[in-house]
mmCIF file as gemmi writes it, N, C-alpha and C atoms, coordinates in Angstrom:
data_model
loop_
_atom_site.group_PDB
_atom_site.id
_atom_site.type_symbol
_atom_site.label_atom_id
_atom_site.label_alt_id
_atom_site.label_comp_id
_atom_site.label_asym_id
_atom_site.label_entity_id
_atom_site.label_seq_id
_atom_site.pdbx_PDB_ins_code
_atom_site.Cartn_x
_atom_site.Cartn_y
_atom_site.Cartn_z
_atom_site.occupancy
_atom_site.B_iso_or_equiv
_atom_site.pdbx_formal_charge
_atom_site.auth_seq_id
_atom_site.auth_asym_id
_atom_site.pdbx_PDB_model_num
ATOM 1 N N . MET Axp A 1 ? -27.228 -0.772 9.129 1 0 ? 1 A 1
ATOM 2 C CA . MET Axp A 1 ? -26.175 -0.226 7.854 1 0 ? 1 A 1
ATOM 3 C C . MET Axp A 1 ? -24.963 -0.614 6.85 1 0 ? 1 A 1
ATOM 4 N N . GLN Axp A 2 ? -24.765 -0.239 6.024 1 0 ? 2 A 1
ATOM 5 C CA . GLN Axp A 2 ? -24.138 -0.521 5.176 1 0 ? 2 A 1
ATOM 6 C C . GLN Axp A 2 ? -23.27 -0.157 4.964 1 0 ? 2 A 1
ATOM 7 N N . TYR Axp A 3 ? -22.097 -1.87 4.876 1 0 ? 3 A 1
ATOM 8 C CA . TYR Axp A 3 ? -20.714 -1.879 4.904 1 0 ? 3 A 1
ATOM 9 C C . TYR Axp A 3 ? -20.719 -2.307 3.071 1 0 ? 3 A 1
ATOM 10 N N . PRO Axp A 4 ? -19.429 -1.409 3.137 1 0 ? 4 A 1
ATOM 11 C CA . PRO Axp A 4 ? -19.012 -1.56 1.496 1 0 ? 4 A 1
ATOM 12 C C . PRO Axp A 4 ? -18.419 -2.835 1.731 1 0 ? 4 A 1
ATOM 13 N N . VAL Axp A 5 ? -18.324 -4.055 0.388 1 0 ? 5 A 1
ATOM 14 C CA . VAL Axp A 5 ? -17.671 -5.366 0.231 1 0 ? 5 A 1
ATOM 15 C C . VAL Axp A 5 ? -17.058 -5.265 -1.147 1 0 ? 5 A 1
ATOM 16 N N . LEU Axp A 6 ? -16.042 -5.826 -1.611 1 0 ? 6 A 1
ATOM 17 C CA . LEU Axp A 6 ? -15.399 -5.863 -2.496 1 0 ? 6 A 1
ATOM 18 C C . LEU Axp A 6 ? -15.02 -7.215 -3.048 1 0 ? 6 A 1
ATOM 19 N N . ILE Axp A 7 ? -15.942 -7.437 -3.921 1 0 ? 7 A 1
ATOM 20 C CA . ILE Axp A 7 ? -15.547 -8.911 -4.261 1 0 ? 7 A 1
ATOM 21 C C . ILE Axp A 7 ? -14.789 -9.215 -5.976 1 0 ? 7 A 1
ATOM 22 N N . GLU Axp A 8 ? -14 -10.417 -5.759 1 0 ? 8 A 1
ATOM 23 C CA . GLU Axp A 8 ? -13.104 -10.704 -6.846 1 0 ? 8 A 1
ATOM 24 C C . GLU Axp A 8 ? -14.517 -10.984 -7.893 1 0 ? 8 A 1
ATOM 25 N N . ASN Axp A 9 ? -14.116 -10.963 -9.471 1 0 ? 9 A 1
ATOM 26 C CA . ASN Axp A 9 ? -15.38 -11.646 -9.757 1 0 ? 9 A 1
ATOM 27 C C . ASN Axp A 9 ? -15.141 -13.502 -10.258 1 0 ? 9 A 1
ATOM 28 N N . GLY Axp A 10 ? -15.394 -14.178 -10.167 1 0 ? 10 A 1
ATOM 29 C CA . GLY Axp A 10 ? -15.988 -15.992 -10.511 1 0 ? 10 A 1
ATOM 30 C C . GLY Axp A 10 ? -15.536 -15.599 -11.54 1 0 ? 10 A 1
ATOM 31 N N . SER Axp A 11 ? -15.1 -17.414 -11.435 1 0 ? 11 A 1
ATOM 32 C CA . SER Axp A 11 ? -15.403 -18.012 -12.886 1 0 ? 11 A 1
ATOM 33 C C . SER Axp A 11 ? -16.444 -19.111 -12.934 1 0 ? 11 A 1
ATOM 34 N N . GLU Axp A 12 ? -16.05 -20.341 -14.114 1 0 ? 12 A 1
ATOM 35 C CA . GLU Axp A 12 ? -16.501 -21.493 -14.174 1 0 ? 12 A 1
ATOM 36 C C . GLU Axp A 12 ? -15.401 -22.457 -13.115 1 0 ? 12 A 1
ATOM 37 N N . THR Axp A 13 ? -14.141 -21.846 -12.745 1 0 ? 13 A 1
ATOM 38 C CA . THR Axp A 13 ? -13.217 -23.125 -12.43 1 0 ? 13 A 1
ATOM 39 C C . THR Axp A 13 ? -13.277 -22.075 -11.009 1 0 ? 13 A 1
ATOM 40 N N . THR Axp A 14 ? -13.497 -20.477 -10.966 1 0 ? 14 A 1
ATOM 41 C CA . THR Axp A 14 ? -12.725 -20.122 -9.502 1 0 ? 14 A 1
ATOM 42 C C . THR Axp A 14 ? -14.303 -19.615 -8.292 1 0 ? 14 A 1
ATOM 43 N N . ALA Axp A 15 ? -14.045 -19.44 -7.366 1 0 ? 15 A 1
ATOM 44 C CA . ALA Axp A 15 ? -15.143 -18.92 -6.567 1 0 ? 15 A 1
ATOM 45 C C . ALA Axp A 15 ? -15.449 -17.015 -6.728 1 0 ? 15 A 1
ATOM 46 N N . PHE Axp A 16 ? -16.56 -16.502 -6.378 1 0 ? 16 A 1
ATOM 47 C CA . PHE Axp A 16 ? -16.336 -15.349 -5.917 1 0 ? 16 A 1
ATOM 48 C C . PHE Axp A 16 ? -15.424 -15.015 -4.485 1 0 ? 16 A 1
ATOM 49 N N . GLY Axp A 17 ? -14.799 -13.832 -4.388 1 0 ? 17 A 1
ATOM 50 C CA . GLY Axp A 17 ? -14.602 -13.275 -3.292 1 0 ? 17 A 1
ATOM 51 C C . GLY Axp A 17 ? -14.594 -12.279 -2.71 1 0 ? 17 A 1
ATOM 52 N N . VAL Axp A 18 ? -15.386 -12.273 -1.641 1 0 ? 18 A 1
ATOM 53 C CA . VAL Axp A 18 ? -15.289 -11.724 -1 1 0 ? 18 A 1
ATOM 54 C C . VAL Axp A 18 ? -15.003 -10.898 0.397 1 0 ? 18 A 1
ATOM 55 N N . VAL Axp A 19 ? -14.524 -9.253 0.728 1 0 ? 19 A 1
ATOM 56 C CA . VAL Axp A 19 ? -13.705 -8.908 1.438 1 0 ? 19 A 1
ATOM 57 C C . VAL Axp A 19 ? -14.527 -7.38 2.362 1 0 ? 19 A 1
ATOM 58 N N . PHE Axp A 20 ? -14.145 -7.42 3.186 1 0 ? 20 A 1
ATOM 59 C CA . PHE Axp A 20 ? -14.843 -6.668 4.028 1 0 ? 20 A 1
ATOM 60 C C . PHE Axp A 20 ? -13.497 -5.725 4.68 1 0 ? 20 A 1
ATOM 61 N N . PRO Axp A 21 ? -13.086 -4.944 3.895 1 0 ? 21 A 1
ATOM 62 C CA . PRO Axp A 21 ? -12.4 -3.597 4.159 1 0 ? 21 A 1
ATOM 63 C C . PRO Axp A 21 ? -11.947 -3.135 5.312 1 0 ? 21 A 1
ATOM 64 N N . ASP Axp A 22 ? -13.735 -2.724 6.326 1 0 ? 22 A 1
ATOM 65 C CA . ASP Axp A 22 ? -13.585 -2.641 7.182 1 0 ? 22 A 1
ATOM 66 C C . ASP Axp A 22 ? -14.03 -3.236 8.51 1 0 ? 22 A 1
ATOM 67 N N . LEU Axp A 23 ? -13.996 -4.895 8.14 1 0 ? 23 A 1
ATOM 68 C CA . LEU Axp A 23 ? -13.818 -5.975 9.299 1 0 ? 23 A 1
ATOM 69 C C . LEU Axp A 23 ? -12.451 -6.415 8.918 1 0 ? 23 A 1
ATOM 70 N N . PRO Axp A 24 ? -11.495 -5.769 10.101 1 0 ? 24 A 1
ATOM 71 C CA . PRO Axp A 24 ? -10.386 -6.699 9.663 1 0 ? 24 A 1
ATOM 72 C C . PRO Axp A 24 ? -10.203 -8.362 9.917 1 0 ? 24 A 1
ATOM 73 N N . GLY Axp A 25 ? -9.727 -9.286 8.349 1 0 ? 25 A 1
ATOM 74 C CA . GLY Axp A 25 ? -10.382 -10.53 8.533 1 0 ? 25 A 1
ATOM 75 C C . GLY Axp A 25 ? -10.897 -10.873 8.236 1 0 ? 25 A 1
ATOM 76 N N . CYS Axp A 26 ? -11.943 -10.83 8.487 1 0 ? 26 A 1
ATOM 77 C CA . CYS Axp A 26 ? -13.129 -11.23 7.73 1 0 ? 26 A 1
ATOM 78 C C . CYS Axp A 26 ? -13.296 -10.966 5.917 1 0 ? 26 A 1
ATOM 79 N N . PHE Axp A 27 ? -13.339 -12.074 5.678 1 0 ? 27 A 1
ATOM 80 C CA . PHE Axp A 27 ? -14.17 -12.673 4.439 1 0 ? 27 A 1
ATOM 81 C C . PHE Axp A 27 ? -14.756 -13.523 4.099 1 0 ? 27 A 1
ATOM 82 N N . SER Axp A 28 ? -15.098 -14.081 2.795 1 0 ? 28 A 1
ATOM 83 C CA . SER Axp A 28 ? -15.912 -14.881 2.116 1 0 ? 28 A 1
ATOM 84 C C . SER Axp A 28 ? -15.851 -15.731 0.563 1 0 ? 28 A 1
ATOM 85 N N . ALA Axp A 29 ? -16.377 -16.451 0.355 1 0 ? 29 A 1
ATOM 86 C CA . ALA Axp A 29 ? -16.372 -16.575 -0.936 1 0 ? 29 A 1
ATOM 87 C C . ALA Axp A 29 ? -18.327 -17.082 -1.033 1 0 ? 29 A 1
ATOM 88 N N . GLY Axp A 30 ? -17.946 -17.497 -2.189 1 0 ? 30 A 1
ATOM 89 C CA . GLY Axp A 30 ? -19.726 -18.254 -3.029 1 0 ? 30 A 1
ATOM 90 C C . GLY Axp A 30 ? -18.794 -18.886 -4.971 1 0 ? 30 A 1
ATOM 91 N N . ASP Axp A 31 ? -19.717 -20.091 -4.98 1 0 ? 31 A 1
ATOM 92 C CA . ASP Axp A 31 ? -19.895 -20.153 -6.204 1 0 ? 31 A 1
ATOM 93 C C . ASP Axp A 31 ? -20.459 -19.481 -7.331 1 0 ? 31 A 1
ATOM 94 N N . THR Axp A 32 ? -21.747 -18.92 -7.002 1 0 ? 32 A 1
ATOM 95 C CA . THR Axp A 32 ? -22.489 -18.045 -7.663 1 0 ? 32 A 1
ATOM 96 C C . THR Axp A 32 ? -21.974 -16.253 -7.083 1 0 ? 32 A 1
ATOM 97 N N . LEU Axp A 33 ? -22.669 -14.703 -7.475 1 0 ? 33 A 1
ATOM 98 C CA . LEU Axp A 33 ? -22.228 -13.549 -7.149 1 0 ? 33 A 1
ATOM 99 C C . LEU Axp A 33 ? -23.447 -14.07 -5.863 1 0 ? 33 A 1
ATOM 100 N N . GLU Axp A 34 ? -24.328 -14.445 -6.359 1 0 ? 34 A 1
ATOM 101 C CA . GLU Axp A 34 ? -25.651 -14.423 -5.156 1 0 ? 34 A 1
ATOM 102 C C . GLU Axp A 34 ? -25.53 -15.163 -3.509 1 0 ? 34 A 1
ATOM 103 N N . ALA Axp A 35 ? -24.296 -16.276 -3.847 1 0 ? 35 A 1
ATOM 104 C CA . ALA Axp A 35 ? -24.263 -17.12 -3.254 1 0 ? 35 A 1
ATOM 105 C C . ALA Axp A 35 ? -23.258 -16.564 -2.226 1 0 ? 35 A 1
ATOM 106 N N . ALA Axp A 36 ? -22.227 -15.469 -2.844 1 0 ? 36 A 1
ATOM 107 C CA . ALA Axp A 36 ? -21.135 -15.011 -2.325 1 0 ? 36 A 1
ATOM 108 C C . ALA Axp A 36 ? -21.3 -13.985 -1.391 1 0 ? 36 A 1
ATOM 109 N N . LEU Axp A 37 ? -21.97 -13.018 -1.852 1 0 ? 37 A 1
ATOM 110 C CA . LEU Axp A 37 ? -23.145 -12.299 -0.92 1 0 ? 37 A 1
ATOM 111 C C . LEU Axp A 37 ? -24.091 -12.486 -0.014 1 0 ? 37 A 1
ATOM 112 N N . LEU Axp A 38 ? -24.66 -13.811 -0.161 1 0 ? 38 A 1
ATOM 113 C CA . LEU Axp A 38 ? -25.218 -14.533 1.345 1 0 ? 38 A 1
ATOM 114 C C . LEU Axp A 38 ? -24.592 -15.041 2.384 1 0 ? 38 A 1
ATOM 115 N N . ALA Axp A 39 ? -23.529 -15.19 1.599 1 0 ? 39 A 1
ATOM 116 C CA . ALA Axp A 39 ? -22.225 -15.823 2.981 1 0 ? 39 A 1
ATOM 117 C C . ALA Axp A 39 ? -20.974 -14.425 3.014 1 0 ? 39 A 1
ATOM 118 N N . ALA Axp A 40 ? -21.124 -13.827 2.582 1 0 ? 40 A 1
ATOM 119 C CA . ALA Axp A 40 ? -20.676 -12.571 2.878 1 0 ? 40 A 1
ATOM 120 C C . ALA Axp A 40 ? -21.952 -11.949 4.598 1 0 ? 40 A 1
ATOM 121 N N . ARG Axp A 41 ? -22.594 -11.893 3.992 1 0 ? 41 A 1
ATOM 122 C CA . ARG Axp A 41 ? -23.609 -11.405 5.432 1 0 ? 41 A 1
ATOM 123 C C . ARG Axp A 41 ? -23.076 -12.955 6.225 1 0 ? 41 A 1
ATOM 124 N N . GLU Axp A 42 ? -23.589 -13.817 6.087 1 0 ? 42 A 1
ATOM 125 C CA . GLU Axp A 42 ? -23.575 -15.095 7.106 1 0 ? 42 A 1
ATOM 126 C C . GLU Axp A 42 ? -21.766 -14.613 7.662 1 0 ? 42 A 1
ATOM 127 N N . ALA Axp A 43 ? -20.332 -14.631 7.431 1 0 ? 43 A 1
ATOM 128 C CA . ALA Axp A 43 ? -19.109 -14.052 7.382 1 0 ? 43 A 1
ATOM 129 C C . ALA Axp A 43 ? -19.583 -12.812 8.402 1 0 ? 43 A 1
ATOM 130 N N . ALA Axp A 44 ? -19.561 -11.536 8.116 1 0 ? 44 A 1
ATOM 131 C CA . ALA Axp A 44 ? -20.064 -10.699 8.607 1 0 ? 44 A 1
ATOM 132 C C . ALA Axp A 44 ? -20.677 -10.382 10.361 1 0 ? 44 A 1
ATOM 133 N N . ALA Axp A 45 ? -21.544 -11.205 10.335 1 0 ? 45 A 1
ATOM 134 C CA . ALA Axp A 45 ? -22.196 -11.563 11.453 1 0 ? 45 A 1
ATOM 135 C C . ALA Axp A 45 ? -22.123 -12.823 12.473 1 0 ? 45 A 1
ATOM 136 N N . ALA Axp A 46 ? -20.862 -13.236 11.987 1 0 ? 46 A 1
ATOM 137 C CA . ALA Axp A 46 ? -19.526 -14.004 12.957 1 0 ? 46 A 1
ATOM 138 C C . ALA Axp A 46 ? -18.929 -13.63 12.869 1 0 ? 46 A 1
ATOM 139 N N . TRP Axp A 47 ? -18.121 -12.505 12.153 1 0 ? 47 A 1
ATOM 140 C CA . TRP Axp A 47 ? -16.531 -11.821 12.447 1 0 ? 47 A 1
ATOM 141 C C . TRP Axp A 47 ? -18.045 -10.301 14.124 1 0 ? 47 A 1
ATOM 142 N N . ILE Axp A 48 ? -19.248 -9.819 13.861 1 0 ? 48 A 1
ATOM 143 C CA . ILE Axp A 48 ? -19.457 -9.209 14.897 1 0 ? 48 A 1
ATOM 144 C C . ILE Axp A 48 ? -19.638 -9.833 16.242 1 0 ? 48 A 1
ATOM 145 N N . ASP Axp A 49 ? -20.135 -11.084 15.957 1 0 ? 49 A 1
ATOM 146 C CA . ASP Axp A 49 ? -20.137 -12.264 17.237 1 0 ? 49 A 1
ATOM 147 C C . ASP Axp A 49 ? -19.115 -11.616 18.093 1 0 ? 49 A 1
ATOM 148 N N . ALA Axp A 50 ? -18.496 -12.429 17.322 1 0 ? 50 A 1
ATOM 149 C CA . ALA Axp A 50 ? -17.347 -12.534 17.644 1 0 ? 50 A 1
ATOM 150 C C . ALA Axp A 50 ? -16.627 -11.249 18.446 1 0 ? 50 A 1
ATOM 151 N N . ALA Axp A 51 ? -16.613 -10.024 18.075 1 0 ? 51 A 1
ATOM 152 C CA . ALA Axp A 51 ? -15.605 -9.089 17.785 1 0 ? 51 A 1
ATOM 153 C C . ALA Axp A 51 ? -16.781 -8.645 19.342 1 0 ? 51 A 1
ATOM 154 N N . VAL Axp A 52 ? -18.142 -8.962 19.374 1 0 ? 52 A 1
ATOM 155 C CA . VAL Axp A 52 ? -18.756 -8.319 21.143 1 0 ? 52 A 1
ATOM 156 C C . VAL Axp A 52 ? -18.148 -9.452 21.353 1 0 ? 52 A 1
ATOM 157 N N . GLU Axp A 53 ? -18.356 -10.445 21.184 1 0 ? 53 A 1
ATOM 158 C CA . GLU Axp A 53 ? -17.63 -11.47 22.763 1 0 ? 53 A 1
ATOM 159 C C . GLU Axp A 53 ? -16.119 -11.375 23.197 1 0 ? 53 A 1
ATOM 160 N N . ALA Axp A 54 ? -15.367 -10.283 22.29 1 0 ? 54 A 1
ATOM 161 C CA . ALA Axp A 54 ? -14.614 -10.143 22.902 1 0 ? 54 A 1
ATOM 162 C C . ALA Axp A 54 ? -13.899 -8.764 23.905 1 0 ? 54 A 1
ATOM 163 N N . GLY Axp A 55 ? -14.844 -7.948 22.875 1 0 ? 55 A 1
ATOM 164 C CA . GLY Axp A 55 ? -15.006 -6.466 23.865 1 0 ? 55 A 1
ATOM 165 C C . GLY Axp A 55 ? -14.836 -5.984 22.646 1 0 ? 55 A 1
ATOM 166 N N . THR Axp A 56 ? -14.226 -6.246 21.615 1 0 ? 56 A 1
ATOM 167 C CA . THR Axp A 56 ? -13.996 -5.345 20.471 1 0 ? 56 A 1
ATOM 168 C C . THR Axp A 56 ? -14.454 -4.357 20.234 1 0 ? 56 A 1
ATOM 169 N N . ALA Axp A 57 ? -14.365 -2.806 19.509 1 0 ? 57 A 1
ATOM 170 C CA . ALA Axp A 57 ? -15.799 -1.715 18.841 1 0 ? 57 A 1
ATOM 171 C C . ALA Axp A 57 ? -15.913 -2.559 17.284 1 0 ? 57 A 1
ATOM 172 N N . ILE Axp A 58 ? -16.428 -2.535 16.926 1 0 ? 58 A 1
ATOM 173 C CA . ILE Axp A 58 ? -17.369 -3.204 15.694 1 0 ? 58 A 1
ATOM 174 C C . ILE Axp A 58 ? -17.082 -0.64 15.238 1 0 ? 58 A 1
ATOM 175 N N . PRO Axp A 59 ? -15.498 -1.535 14.182 1 0 ? 59 A 1
ATOM 176 C CA . PRO Axp A 59 ? -15.991 -0.637 13.058 1 0 ? 59 A 1
ATOM 177 C C . PRO Axp A 59 ? -17.285 0.076 12.552 1 0 ? 59 A 1
ATOM 178 N N . ALA Axp A 60 ? -17.261 1.873 12.497 1 0 ? 60 A 1
ATOM 179 C CA . ALA Axp A 60 ? -18.179 2.138 11.24 1 0 ? 60 A 1
ATOM 180 C C . ALA Axp A 60 ? -17.593 2.373 9.844 1 0 ? 60 A 1
ATOM 181 N N . PRO Axp A 61 ? -18.643 2.084 9.137 1 0 ? 61 A 1
ATOM 182 C CA . PRO Axp A 61 ? -18.634 1.208 7.657 1 0 ? 61 A 1
ATOM 183 C C . PRO Axp A 61 ? -17.541 2.603 6.992 1 0 ? 61 A 1
ATOM 184 N N . SER Axp A 62 ? -17.508 2.302 6.245 1 0 ? 62 A 1
ATOM 185 C CA . SER Axp A 62 ? -16.402 3.656 5.379 1 0 ? 62 A 1
ATOM 186 C C . SER Axp A 62 ? -17.255 4.093 4.225 1 0 ? 62 A 1
ATOM 187 N N . GLY Axp A 63 ? -17.465 5.401 3.79 1 0 ? 63 A 1
ATOM 188 C CA . GLY Axp A 63 ? -18.326 5.686 1.737 1 0 ? 63 A 1
ATOM 189 C C . GLY Axp A 63 ? -17.887 4.564 1.288 1 0 ? 63 A 1
ATOM 190 N N . PRO Axp A 64 ? -18.474 4.62 0.585 1 0 ? 64 A 1
ATOM 191 C CA . PRO Axp A 64 ? -18.14 4.027 -1.141 1 0 ? 64 A 1
ATOM 192 C C . PRO Axp A 64 ? -17.057 4.279 -1.652 1 0 ? 64 A 1
ATOM 193 N N . GLY Axp A 65 ? -16.935 5.774 -2.021 1 0 ? 65 A 1
ATOM 194 C CA . GLY Axp A 65 ? -16.272 6.571 -2.167 1 0 ? 65 A 1
ATOM 195 C C . GLY Axp A 65 ? -14.601 5.823 -1.854 1 0 ? 65 A 1
ATOM 196 N N . ASP Axp A 66 ? -14.69 5.852 -0.403 1 0 ? 66 A 1
ATOM 197 C CA . ASP Axp A 66 ? -13.4 5.33 0.095 1 0 ? 66 A 1
ATOM 198 C C . ASP Axp A 66 ? -12.694 4.423 -0.236 1 0 ? 66 A 1
ATOM 199 N N . VAL Axp A 67 ? -13.795 3.1 -0.272 1 0 ? 67 A 1
ATOM 200 C CA . VAL Axp A 67 ? -13.526 1.311 -0.898 1 0 ? 67 A 1
ATOM 201 C C . VAL Axp A 67 ? -13.489 1.449 -2.017 1 0 ? 67 A 1
ATOM 202 N N . ARG Axp A 68 ? -13.783 2.368 -2.847 1 0 ? 68 A 1
ATOM 203 C CA . ARG Axp A 68 ? -13.937 2.265 -4.169 1 0 ? 68 A 1
ATOM 204 C C . ARG Axp A 68 ? -12.616 2.914 -5.306 1 0 ? 68 A 1
ATOM 205 N N . ASN Axp A 69 ? -11.69 3.112 -4.035 1 0 ? 69 A 1
ATOM 206 C CA . ASN Axp A 69 ? -10.443 3.83 -4.204 1 0 ? 69 A 1
ATOM 207 C C . ASN Axp A 69 ? -9.884 1.91 -4.413 1 0 ? 69 A 1
ATOM 208 N N . LEU Axp A 70 ? -9.381 1.084 -3.329 1 0 ? 70 A 1
ATOM 209 C CA . LEU Axp A 70 ? -9.261 -0.017 -2.925 1 0 ? 70 A 1
ATOM 210 C C . LEU Axp A 70 ? -9.638 -0.82 -4.569 1 0 ? 70 A 1
ATOM 211 N N . ALA Axp A 71 ? -10.889 -0.784 -4.681 1 0 ? 71 A 1
ATOM 212 C CA . ALA Axp A 71 ? -11.227 -1.067 -5.939 1 0 ? 71 A 1
ATOM 213 C C . ALA Axp A 71 ? -10.617 -1.14 -7.404 1 0 ? 71 A 1
ATOM 214 N N . ASP Axp A 72 ? -10.593 0.241 -7.414 1 0 ? 72 A 1
ATOM 215 C CA . ASP Axp A 72 ? -10.39 0.85 -8.703 1 0 ? 72 A 1
ATOM 216 C C . ASP Axp A 72 ? -9.183 -0.343 -9.361 1 0 ? 72 A 1
ATOM 217 N N . GLY Axp A 73 ? -9.129 -0.455 -10.832 1 0 ? 73 A 1
ATOM 218 C CA . GLY Axp A 73 ? -8.19 -1.127 -11.471 1 0 ? 73 A 1
ATOM 219 C C . GLY Axp A 73 ? -7.313 -2.594 -11.24 1 0 ? 73 A 1
ATOM 220 N N . LYS Axp A 74 ? -7.862 -3.198 -9.573 1 0 ? 74 A 1
ATOM 221 C CA . LYS Axp A 74 ? -7.599 -4.458 -9.512 1 0 ? 74 A 1
ATOM 222 C C . LYS Axp A 74 ? -8.438 -5.322 -9.599 1 0 ? 74 A 1
ATOM 223 N N . GLY Axp A 75 ? -9.469 -5.442 -10.6 1 0 ? 75 A 1
ATOM 224 C CA . GLY Axp A 75 ? -10.752 -6.891 -10.908 1 0 ? 75 A 1
ATOM 225 C C . GLY Axp A 75 ? -11.781 -6.712 -9.847 1 0 ? 75 A 1
ATOM 226 N N . TRP Axp A 76 ? -12.039 -6.243 -8.588 1 0 ? 76 A 1
ATOM 227 C CA . TRP Axp A 76 ? -12.424 -5.956 -7.978 1 0 ? 76 A 1
ATOM 228 C C . TRP Axp A 76 ? -13.875 -5.252 -8.481 1 0 ? 76 A 1
ATOM 229 N N . THR Axp A 77 ? -15.562 -5.724 -7.725 1 0 ? 77 A 1
ATOM 230 C CA . THR Axp A 77 ? -16.18 -4.476 -7.758 1 0 ? 77 A 1
ATOM 231 C C . THR Axp A 77 ? -17.139 -4.273 -6.015 1 0 ? 77 A 1
ATOM 232 N N . LEU Axp A 78 ? -17.809 -2.925 -6.419 1 0 ? 78 A 1
ATOM 233 C CA . LEU Axp A 78 ? -18.092 -2.58 -4.996 1 0 ? 78 A 1
ATOM 234 C C . LEU Axp A 78 ? -19.231 -2.83 -4.94 1 0 ? 78 A 1
ATOM 235 N N . HIS Axp A 79 ? -19.975 -3.183 -3.297 1 0 ? 79 A 1
ATOM 236 C CA . HIS Axp A 79 ? -21.339 -4.022 -3.264 1 0 ? 79 A 1
ATOM 237 C C . HIS Axp A 79 ? -21.529 -3.429 -2.157 1 0 ? 79 A 1
ATOM 238 N N . LEU Axp A 80 ? -22.963 -3.389 -2.019 1 0 ? 80 A 1
ATOM 239 C CA . LEU Axp A 80 ? -23.001 -2.838 -0.719 1 0 ? 80 A 1
ATOM 240 C C . LEU Axp A 80 ? -23.751 -4.053 0.675 1 0 ? 80 A 1
ATOM 241 N N . ILE Axp A 81 ? -23.287 -4.705 1.783 1 0 ? 81 A 1
ATOM 242 C CA . ILE Axp A 81 ? -24.758 -4.649 2.369 1 0 ? 81 A 1
ATOM 243 C C . ILE Axp A 81 ? -24.628 -4.101 3.3 1 0 ? 81 A 1
ATOM 244 N N . ASP Axp A 82 ? -26.58 -4.169 3.463 1 0 ? 82 A 1
ATOM 245 C CA . ASP Axp A 82 ? -26.847 -3.974 5.55 1 0 ? 82 A 1
ATOM 246 C C . ASP Axp A 82 ? -26.304 -4.9 6.182 1 0 ? 82 A 1
ATOM 247 N N . LEU Axp A 83 ? -25.926 -4.879 6.996 1 0 ? 83 A 1
ATOM 248 C CA . LEU Axp A 83 ? -25.696 -5.207 8.365 1 0 ? 83 A 1
ATOM 249 C C . LEU Axp A 83 ? -26.329 -4.665 9.878 1 0 ? 83 A 1
ATOM 250 N N . ASP Axp A 84 ? -26.654 -5.151 10.297 1 0 ? 84 A 1
ATOM 251 C CA . ASP Axp A 84 ? -27.418 -5.09 12.179 1 0 ? 84 A 1
ATOM 252 C C . ASP Axp A 84 ? -26.331 -4.684 13.33 1 0 ? 84 A 1
ATOM 253 N N . ARG Axp A 85 ? -25.388 -3.666 13.444 1 0 ? 85 A 1
ATOM 254 C CA . ARG Axp A 85 ? -24.529 -3.376 14.252 1 0 ? 85 A 1
ATOM 255 C C . ARG Axp A 85 ? -24.79 -4.001 16.022 1 0 ? 85 A 1
ATOM 256 N N . PRO Axp A 86 ? -24.648 -3.967 17.016 1 0 ? 86 A 1
ATOM 257 C CA . PRO Axp A 86 ? -24.981 -4.598 18.222 1 0 ? 86 A 1
ATOM 258 C C . PRO Axp A 86 ? -25.337 -3.378 18.966 1 0 ? 86 A 1
ATOM 259 N N . ASP Axp A 87 ? -24.933 -2.101 18.512 1 0 ? 87 A 1
ATOM 260 C CA . ASP Axp A 87 ? -25.756 -1.17 19.389 1 0 ? 87 A 1
ATOM 261 C C . ASP Axp A 87 ? -27.627 -0.682 18.096 1 0 ? 87 A 1
ATOM 262 N N . ASP Axp A 88 ? -27.331 -1.559 17.15 1 0 ? 88 A 1
ATOM 263 C CA . ASP Axp A 88 ? -28.473 -1.02 16.719 1 0 ? 88 A 1
ATOM 264 C C . ASP Axp A 88 ? -29.477 -1.991 16.669 1 0 ? 88 A 1
ATOM 265 N N . GLY Axp A 89 ? -29.363 -2.621 17.776 1 0 ? 89 A 1
ATOM 266 C CA . GLY Axp A 89 ? -30.749 -3.504 18.055 1 0 ? 89 A 1
ATOM 267 C C . GLY Axp A 89 ? -30.488 -5.325 18.04 1 0 ? 89 A 1
ATOM 268 N N . LEU Axp A 90 ? -28.691 -5.146 17.001 1 0 ? 90 A 1
ATOM 269 C CA . LEU Axp A 90 ? -28.949 -6.684 16.973 1 0 ? 90 A 1
ATOM 270 C C . LEU Axp A 90 ? -28.087 -8.197 18.339 1 0 ? 90 A 1
């Protein structure tokens, strides 16, 4: 499944910030865009593992259009990350 993420651009002095609008409290960062996306996959996998362990339902991903509205004018860019959900064989 593809989950949308919002990425706040980094600079030479700040990291790229990443949030998952569909996974409450799931966020990450990286010094480069590539590192931020890798860290985001790891953070989401840990979030999903913890949710499964706690018996919490895993939210379905929002559509990119819905999330894009959150990003407009706020300095965030939208990316999609492929994640396996437990019901998909994780």
